C-alpha positions as CSV (number, residue, x, y, z in Angstrom):
1,M,-0.1,0.0,-0.3
2,R,3.6,2.2,0.8
3,A,4.6,1.4,-2.4
4,I,0.5,2.3,-4.5
5,L,0.6,6.0,-2.5
6,G,4.4,6.6,-2.8
7,L,3.5,6.1,-6.9
8,V,0.2,8.3,-6.8
9,L,1.7,11.2,-5.0
10,L,5.1,10.5,-7.6
11,L,2.5,10.8,-10.0
12,L,-0.1,13.7,-8.8
13,S,3.1,15.3,-8.3
14,S,5.0,15.4,-12.0
15,A,1.5,16.3,-13.1
16,A,1.8,19.4,-11.0
17,F,5.4,20.3,-12.1
18,A,4.6,19.7,-15.6
19,Q,1.4,22.1,-15.5
20,T,3.7,24.8,-13.0
21,N,7.1,24.3,-15.4
22,Y,6.0,23.3,-18.7
23,P,8.4,23.6,-21.0
24,E,11.8,23.7,-20.5
25,T,13.0,23.2,-24.0
26,T,12.2,23.8,-27.5
27,V,8.9,22.8,-27.8
28,R,9.1,21.3,-31.6
29,I,6.0,20.9,-34.3
30,L,6.6,18.7,-37.1
31,V,4.6,19.7,-40.4
32,G,4.1,16.8,-42.8
33,F,4.6,19.4,-45.9
34,P,7.1,21.5,-47.3
35,P,8.4,24.8,-46.6
36,G,5.9,27.2,-48.5
37,T,2.6,24.5,-48.7
38,A,-0.6,25.5,-46.6
39,P,0.0,23.7,-43.6
40,D,4.1,25.7,-43.1
41,V,3.3,28.6,-43.9
42,V,0.7,28.7,-41.5
43,A,2.5,26.7,-38.8
44,R,4.4,29.6,-39.2
45,A,3.0,31.9,-39.0
46,M,1.7,31.2,-35.2
47,S,4.6,30.1,-33.7
48,D,6.7,32.4,-32.6
49,K,3.9,34.6,-31.3
50,L,2.9,31.2,-29.7
51,G,6.9,30.9,-28.2
52,A,7.1,34.4,-26.8
53,S,4.0,33.6,-24.6
54,L,5.7,30.4,-23.1
55,G,8.6,31.7,-22.8
56,K,10.9,29.3,-24.7
57,P,11.6,28.9,-29.2
58,V,8.3,26.9,-30.6
59,V,10.7,24.9,-34.2
60,I,8.7,24.2,-37.2
61,E,10.1,20.7,-39.0
62,N,9.3,19.2,-42.2
63,I,9.0,16.0,-42.7
64,T,7.4,15.0,-46.1
65,G,6.0,12.4,-47.7
66,A,2.1,9.9,-47.3
67,N,0.8,13.1,-47.3
68,G,1.4,13.8,-43.5
69,N,1.2,10.6,-42.6
70,I,5.7,10.3,-42.1
71,A,4.8,13.3,-39.8
72,C,2.6,11.9,-38.0
73,D,3.6,8.1,-37.0
74,R,6.6,10.2,-35.6
75,A,5.3,12.6,-33.3
76,A,2.6,9.6,-32.9
77,K,5.6,7.5,-31.4
78,S,7.2,11.0,-29.5
79,P,7.8,10.7,-25.9
80,P,4.3,12.2,-24.9
81,D,5.7,14.7,-22.9
82,G,4.6,18.2,-25.3
83,Y,7.8,19.2,-26.6
84,T,6.7,16.8,-30.1
85,L,3.5,18.3,-31.9
86,V,2.1,18.0,-35.1
87,M,0.6,20.1,-37.7
88,C,-2.7,17.3,-39.3
89,G,-5.2,18.2,-40.9
90,N,-8.1,16.3,-43.6
91,G,-4.7,14.3,-45.3
92,S,-3.2,12.4,-41.9
93,L,-6.0,12.5,-40.1
94,I,-8.8,12.0,-42.2
95,F,-8.6,10.9,-45.2
96,G,-5.5,7.8,-44.5
97,P,-7.4,5.6,-42.9
98,S,-9.9,4.2,-46.4
99,L,-6.4,5.9,-48.9
100,Y,-4.4,3.0,-47.3
101,S,-5.1,-1.1,-45.7
102,K,-2.9,-0.3,-43.1
103,L,-1.5,3.4,-41.5
104,P,0.7,2.7,-38.7
105,Y,-0.6,4.9,-36.7
106,D,-4.5,5.6,-35.4
107,P,-6.0,8.9,-36.2
108,V,-8.0,9.1,-33.1
109,K,-6.4,6.2,-31.0
110,D,-2.2,7.9,-30.9
111,F,-2.8,11.3,-30.5
112,V,-4.1,13.9,-28.3
113,P,-6.6,17.1,-30.1
114,V,-4.2,19.9,-29.0
115,A,-5.7,23.1,-30.4
116,G,-7.9,23.6,-34.1
117,I,-5.6,26.5,-36.7
118,A,-6.9,27.6,-39.7
119,T,-9.3,26.6,-42.4
120,V,-8.1,26.9,-45.7
121,P,-10.0,27.4,-48.8
122,L,-9.3,25.8,-52.2
123,I,-9.7,27.7,-55.6
124,L,-11.0,26.7,-58.4
125,V,-8.2,28.2,-61.0
126,T,-6.8,28.0,-64.7
127,N,-4.6,29.3,-66.7
128,P,-5.4,32.6,-68.4
129,G,-5.7,31.4,-71.6
130,F,-7.5,28.0,-70.8
131,Q,-10.9,28.3,-73.2
132,A,-13.3,28.5,-70.4
133,G,-13.3,31.4,-68.6
134,S,-16.0,30.6,-66.5
135,L,-17.2,27.7,-63.9
136,K,-20.1,27.6,-65.9
137,E,-18.5,27.3,-69.6
138,L,-15.8,24.8,-67.7
139,V,-18.8,22.4,-66.7
140,A,-20.2,22.8,-70.4
141,L,-17.1,22.3,-72.0
142,A,-16.7,19.5,-70.0
143,K,-20.3,18.5,-70.9
144,A,-19.5,18.4,-74.6
145,Q,-16.0,16.7,-74.3
146,P,-16.3,13.8,-71.6
147,G,-12.5,12.8,-70.7
148,K,-10.4,15.6,-72.1
149,V,-10.5,18.1,-69.3
150,D,-7.4,17.9,-67.9
151,Y,-6.7,18.8,-63.9
152,A,-4.4,19.0,-61.3
153,S,-4.0,17.3,-57.8
154,G,-1.2,17.6,-55.2
155,G,-1.7,13.5,-54.9
156,I,-4.0,10.6,-54.9
157,G,-6.1,11.5,-52.1
158,V,-5.0,14.4,-50.7
159,T,-7.8,17.3,-50.6
160,N,-7.6,19.0,-53.4
161,H,-8.1,15.9,-55.7
162,L,-10.8,15.0,-53.4
163,V,-12.2,18.1,-53.8
164,M,-12.6,18.3,-57.4
165,E,-14.6,14.4,-57.6
166,M,-16.8,15.8,-54.9
167,F,-16.8,19.2,-57.8
168,R,-17.0,16.3,-60.8
169,S,-19.9,14.3,-58.5
170,A,-22.3,17.0,-58.8
171,A,-21.7,18.8,-62.2
172,G,-22.4,14.9,-63.7
173,V,-19.3,15.2,-65.6
174,Q,-16.2,13.7,-66.4
175,L,-12.6,14.9,-66.5
176,N,-8.9,13.2,-66.7
177,H,-6.8,13.4,-62.9
178,V,-3.4,14.0,-63.4
179,P,-1.5,14.2,-60.3
180,Y,1.3,15.7,-59.1
181,K,3.6,15.2,-56.2
182,G,3.0,17.7,-54.5
183,G,1.1,21.2,-55.6
184,P,3.7,23.2,-56.2
185,P,5.2,20.9,-59.3
186,A,1.5,21.7,-60.6
187,V,0.6,24.8,-60.1
188,T,4.0,25.8,-62.6
189,D,2.7,23.6,-65.0
190,L,-0.3,24.9,-64.4
191,I,0.9,28.5,-65.0
192,G,3.2,27.5,-68.3
193,G,-0.5,26.0,-69.7
194,Q,0.6,22.1,-69.3
195,I,-2.8,21.3,-67.6
196,N,-6.3,22.7,-67.8
197,V,-7.6,23.1,-63.6
198,M,-7.5,22.3,-60.2
199,F,-8.6,23.6,-57.1
200,E,-5.2,24.8,-54.6
201,T,-4.7,26.3,-51.8
202,S,-5.8,29.8,-51.5
203,V,-1.7,30.4,-49.6
204,A,-1.0,28.6,-53.5
205,V,-3.0,30.4,-55.8
206,L,-3.8,33.9,-55.0
207,P,-0.7,35.2,-55.8
208,F,-1.2,34.5,-59.2
209,V,-4.5,35.5,-58.8
210,R,-3.2,39.1,-59.0
211,Q,-0.2,39.0,-61.0
212,G,-3.0,37.9,-63.9
213,K,-1.1,34.8,-64.3
214,L,-3.7,32.4,-63.2
215,R,-8.3,32.5,-62.9
216,A,-10.1,32.1,-60.6
217,L,-13.7,31.5,-61.0
218,A,-15.1,30.1,-58.4
219,V,-14.1,29.6,-54.1
220,S,-14.6,25.6,-52.5
221,S,-15.6,26.9,-49.2
222,A,-19.5,27.8,-47.8
223,R,-18.9,31.4,-47.2
224,R,-17.0,33.9,-49.7
225,I,-13.3,34.6,-48.5
226,A,-11.8,38.0,-47.2
227,A,-9.7,38.2,-49.3
228,A,-11.1,37.8,-52.4
229,P,-14.4,38.4,-51.0
230,E,-15.4,39.0,-55.1
231,L,-14.7,35.0,-55.9
232,P,-17.6,33.8,-55.9
233,T,-18.1,30.4,-54.3
234,V,-19.3,26.9,-56.0
235,A,-22.6,26.7,-54.3
236,E,-23.5,29.7,-55.7
237,L,-23.2,29.1,-59.1
238,G,-25.2,26.4,-59.1
239,Y,-24.7,23.5,-56.7
240,P,-26.0,24.1,-53.1
241,G,-24.8,23.3,-50.1
242,F,-21.5,21.9,-51.8
243,S,-18.1,22.7,-49.5
244,G,-14.8,21.1,-49.3
245,V,-12.4,22.7,-47.3
246,P,-8.5,21.8,-45.4
247,W,-7.6,22.3,-42.7
248,V,-4.8,22.3,-39.9
249,A,-4.8,21.6,-36.3
250,I,-1.7,21.0,-33.1
251,M,-1.7,17.8,-32.0
252,A,0.1,15.4,-29.4
253,P,0.9,11.8,-28.9
254,A,-1.3,10.3,-26.8
255,H,-1.5,9.9,-22.8
256,T,0.3,13.9,-22.9
257,P,-0.7,15.7,-19.6
258,A,-3.4,17.6,-19.6
259,A,-2.7,19.8,-18.0
260,V,0.3,20.1,-20.8
261,V,-2.7,20.1,-24.1
262,A,-4.3,22.8,-21.6
263,K,-2.0,25.2,-21.2
264,L,-0.7,24.7,-25.5
265,N,-4.3,24.9,-26.3
266,G,-4.8,29.1,-24.4
267,E,-2.1,30.0,-25.8
268,I,-1.9,28.9,-29.3
269,N,-5.7,30.3,-29.0
270,K,-3.9,33.7,-27.4
271,A,-1.6,33.2,-31.0
272,L,-4.6,32.8,-33.2
273,Q,-6.6,35.8,-31.9
274,S,-3.8,38.2,-31.8
275,K,-4.7,41.4,-34.4
276,E,-1.4,40.6,-36.4
277,T,-2.2,37.3,-36.8
278,R,-5.5,37.4,-38.1
279,D,-5.3,39.8,-40.4
280,Y,-2.3,38.0,-41.7
281,F,-4.6,35.2,-41.9
282,T,-7.2,37.2,-44.0
283,S,-4.4,38.3,-46.7
284,Q,-4.0,35.2,-47.6
285,G,-8.0,33.7,-47.7
286,V,-7.0,31.6,-44.1
287,E,-9.3,31.5,-41.2
288,P,-8.3,31.2,-37.9
289,M,-9.9,27.7,-36.2
290,V,-9.9,28.4,-32.8
291,M,-11.2,25.7,-30.8
292,T,-11.2,23.8,-27.2
293,P,-9.2,20.7,-27.2
294,D,-13.1,18.3,-26.6
295,E,-14.3,20.2,-29.7
296,L,-11.4,20.0,-31.6
297,G,-11.7,16.2,-30.6
298,G,-15.8,16.3,-32.6
299,F,-14.5,17.5,-35.0
300,V,-12.2,14.9,-36.4
301,K,-14.1,12.7,-35.6
302,S,-17.4,14.3,-37.7
303,E,-15.0,14.7,-40.6
304,I,-13.9,11.5,-40.4
305,A,-17.3,10.3,-41.5
306,K,-18.3,13.2,-44.1
307,W,-14.7,12.6,-46.1
308,T,-14.5,7.9,-45.8
309,R,-18.0,9.0,-47.6
310,A,-16.0,11.3,-50.6
311,V,-12.4,9.3,-50.9
312,K,-14.9,5.6,-51.6
313,D,-16.4,7.8,-54.0
314,S,-13.1,9.0,-55.8
315,G,-12.6,5.5,-56.2
316,A,-8.7,6.2,-54.5
317,K,-6.3,4.4,-53.0
318,A,-3.0,5.4,-51.8
319,D,-0.8,2.0,-51.8
C-alpha cells in the first residue's frame, strides 16, 4: 500500500510540475509538407507568437511524404511530454484510414487534440488562356468533351483531388485526373498551360491570381473569403451545399498530460486571436480555427464521417 501511495503521490507531483514548469526547453511542431505550402505557412505564422508566450523557442520541422503520414507517425511514437507536436489535417487524420489498407498509427487513439489552427479554402483556377473563363463554361466544355479536360492535384487522395472529385460528381462531368508530387509543381504546369484546371489552396494561388498568371473561377468554402470577396463560391454558382475545405490542427501524442494540453491550447488560441495573426491569415484567404481540445476532438470525428464517403466515391487508393 505504501508503494502504491508513493506512486500516486509521484504521479500527482509530476502532473503539478508539468503544469507549472512546462515548457522547460524547445517545443517542436512537425509539419508533413514542404516549406511554402499552406500547412507550413500557417504553422510559421503562429509559431513565433506561441514561442514568445511560452517563453521557449517553438521550431517548425518539415518531415515530408505520404500526404503528411510520416510526420504524424513520428509524432505518434514520440514521448507524450508536450515537446513534440504535429500539424495534422484532412489528409493524415481523416483520409488516411480510407486511402491506405494499413496506417502505422491510429488517427484517433494515438493522438490527443490540442488546438485548431486554420481552415484553408481551395480556389478553382485555370490558366488565363484556357477556353473556359467561368465555372459554367468549364462544365459546358467538360460535358461537350467528356474526359478531355485535364485537372491537376497534389497527389492521389490529397484534399484538392477529393474536392475536385466531389465537384465532378455534383456537376455530372468526366474529367481526367493528373496527379503530381505535390501542389507546387502542379501550379507551375498550370501557369505554363500544360494542365487545364485545378483546385489549390488560397495561400498557394492567390498571389498568381493577383499577378494575372492564373484565373480564379470559384472558391470551395461555404462562404466567400475576405481576401477575395469578389470570388463566388461553388455553391453560389449552382451547386447548393457544396463545400470542401482543408484544415490544419495541432495534435500531441496520446497520454500527453492534460495540464500541458490545456496550456498549449490557451496559448495557441491567444496567438491565433492576435490582430497580427488574424490580419495575416485574412490576407492569405485563411481563417483561424479557434477550438478547445474537446471541440477539436468532436470536429475530427465528424470530418471522418464526412470525408470517408468522398474517398470511397472517388475510388482513390494510395497503397
